[in-house]
C-alpha positions in Angstrom: -19.8 25.3 -4.5 -23.3 26.0 -5.8 -24.0 29.2 -7.8 -27.2 29.9 -9.7 -28.7 33.0 -11.1 -26.0 35.3 -9.7 -25.7 38.9 -10.8 -22.1 39.5 -9.7 -18.8 38.0 -10.9 -17.5 34.9 -9.2 -13.7 34.3 -8.6 -12.2 31.2 -7.1 -8.5 31.4 -6.5 -5.8 29.4 -4.7 -8.5 27.0 -3.6 -9.1 23.2 -3.3 -12.6 21.8 -3.9 -12.4 18.2 -3.1 -14.3 15.0 -2.1 -17.9 16.4 -2.6 -20.9 14.5 -4.0 -23.9 15.7 -5.9 -27.0 13.6 -6.4 -27.5 15.2 -9.8 -25.0 17.5 -11.4 -21.9 19.5 -10.4 -20.1 17.4 -7.8 -17.4 20.0 -7.1 -18.8 23.2 -8.6 -22.3 23.8 -10.0 -22.6 27.0 -12.2 -25.9 27.8 -13.9 -27.4 31.0 -15.4 -24.8 33.3 -13.9 -24.9 36.7 -15.7 -21.2 37.6 -15.1 -17.9 35.9 -15.9 -16.5 33.1 -13.7 -12.8 32.9 -13.1 -11.1 29.9 -11.5 -7.3 30.3 -11.0 -4.5 28.4 -9.4 -7.1 25.9 -7.9 -7.6 22.2 -7.7 -11.0 20.4 -8.3 -10.5 16.8 -7.4 -12.1 13.6 -6.0 -15.7 14.9 -6.5 -18.6 12.9 -7.9 -21.9 13.6 -9.5 -24.6 11.0 -10.2 -25.4 12.6 -13.6 -23.2 15.2 -15.2 -20.0 17.2 -14.3 -18.2 15.3 -11.6 -15.7 18.2 -11.1 -17.5 21.2 -12.7 -20.9 21.6 -14.2 -21.1 24.8 -16.3 -24.5 25.3 -17.8 -25.7 28.5 -19.5 -22.9 30.6 -17.9 -21.1 33.1 -20.1 -17.3 33.2 -20.1 -15.9 30.6 -17.6 -12.1 30.8 -17.5 -9.8 28.3 -15.7 -6.1 29.4 -15.4 -3.3 27.4 -13.8 -5.8 24.9 -12.4 -6.2 21.1 -12.2 -9.3 19.0 -12.6 -8.5 15.5 -11.5 -9.9 12.3 -10.1 -13.6 13.3 -10.5 -16.3 10.9 -11.5 -19.8 11.2 -13.1 -22.2 9.4 -15.4 -21.3 12.0 -18.1 -18.4 14.5 -18.1 -16.2 13.2 -15.3 -14.0 16.3 -15.1 -15.8 19.3 -16.8 -19.1 19.8 -18.5 -18.9 23.1 -20.4 -22.2 24.2 -22.0 -21.2 27.9 -22.5 -18.1 29.8 -23.6 -15.1 28.2 -21.8 -11.4 28.9 -21.8 -8.7 26.8 -20.2 -5.2 28.2 -19.9 -2.1 26.5 -18.4 -4.4 23.9 -16.9 -4.5 20.1 -16.6 -7.5 17.7 -16.9 -6.5 14.2 -15.9 -7.6 11.0 -14.2 -11.3 11.7 -14.4 -13.9 9.1 -15.4 -17.4 8.8 -16.8 -19.5 6.6 -19.0 -19.4 9.4 -21.6 -16.7 12.1 -21.8 -14.2 11.2 -19.1 -12.3 14.4 -19.1 -14.3 17.2 -20.8 -17.7 17.3 -22.5 -18.1 20.5 -24.6 -21.4 22.0 -25.8 -20.3 25.6 -26.5 -17.2 27.6 -27.7 -14.0 26.3 -26.2 -10.5 27.7 -26.3 -7.5 25.7 -24.9 -4.0 27.2 -24.5 -1.2 25.2 -22.9 -3.5 22.5 -21.6 -2.9 18.8 -20.9 -5.9 16.4 -21.1 -4.7 12.9 -20.3 -5.5 9.7 -18.4 -9.3 10.2 -18.5 -11.5 7.1 -18.9 -14.2 5.9 -21.3 -16.1 7.2 -24.4 -14.3 10.4 -25.5 -11.7 9.7 -22.8 -10.1 13.0 -23.1 -12.6 15.3 -24.7 -16.1 14.8 -26.2 -17.3 17.7 -28.3 -21.1 17.6 -28.8 -21.7 20.8 -30.7 -19.3 23.7 -31.1 -19.5 26.9 -33.0 -16.4 28.8 -32.1 -15.6 32.0 -33.9 -11.8 31.5 -33.6 -9.2 30.3 -36.1 -9.0 26.5 -36.4 -5.9 24.4 -36.0 -7.4 20.8 -36.0 -10.5 19.6 -37.7 -9.4 16.4 -39.4 -10.4 13.0 -37.8 -13.2 12.1 -35.6 -11.0 10.0 -33.3 -7.5 11.4 -32.5 -5.9 9.9 -29.5 -7.9 10.9 -26.4 -10.1 13.4 -28.3 -13.4 12.2 -29.8 -15.4 14.7 -31.7 -18.9 14.2 -33.2 -19.1 17.6 -34.9 -18.0 21.2 -34.5 -14.8 23.2 -34.2 -12.3 24.1 -31.5 -9.2 26.1 -31.0 -6.0 24.5 -29.7 -2.7 26.1 -28.8 0.0 23.9 -27.2 -2.5 21.2 -26.1 -1.6 17.7 -25.2 -4.5 15.2 -25.5 -3.2 11.9 -24.1 -4.3 8.4 -24.7 -7.9 7.4 -24.1 -8.8 4.6 -21.6 -11.9 2.5 -22.0 -13.6 1.6 -18.8 -17.0 2.3 -17.2 -17.2 4.7 -14.3 -19.1 3.8 -11.2 -20.8 6.7 -9.6 
């Protein structure tokens, strides 16, 4: 799915986006410069690859992307195997597992991120679960202590967690 410079809202529900390949970014879904919110619900994004960033989903400069009851799994990219989130992103009752990348196996975050009842596990390499590049969330903070906690690796910034399971990190190089 490729969406760029769209003026209307985009909703994906009860869908499977699988086994796609991008020669640059956004193997499964590519979102860029969309003026309205994007909602993905009860969907699966799996088995996609991107040669550069965002094997499952590439979210660049898009306001308010929300995933609810969805799974991002088995995707591969050079960076951000599962999800690359460069704008406000919310994951609710969702799972990010089994993705791989040379940097940020599960999720790479570059903007405000809210997680509620989310499992991030079994993702491979640097920042296996979640790599937070820069984050300026305006929400109450629950964790801010160590730079390396289980599967979450954070360089700087803040994030909001509610009932989040970040599983163990695996170290291996992804082949794209």
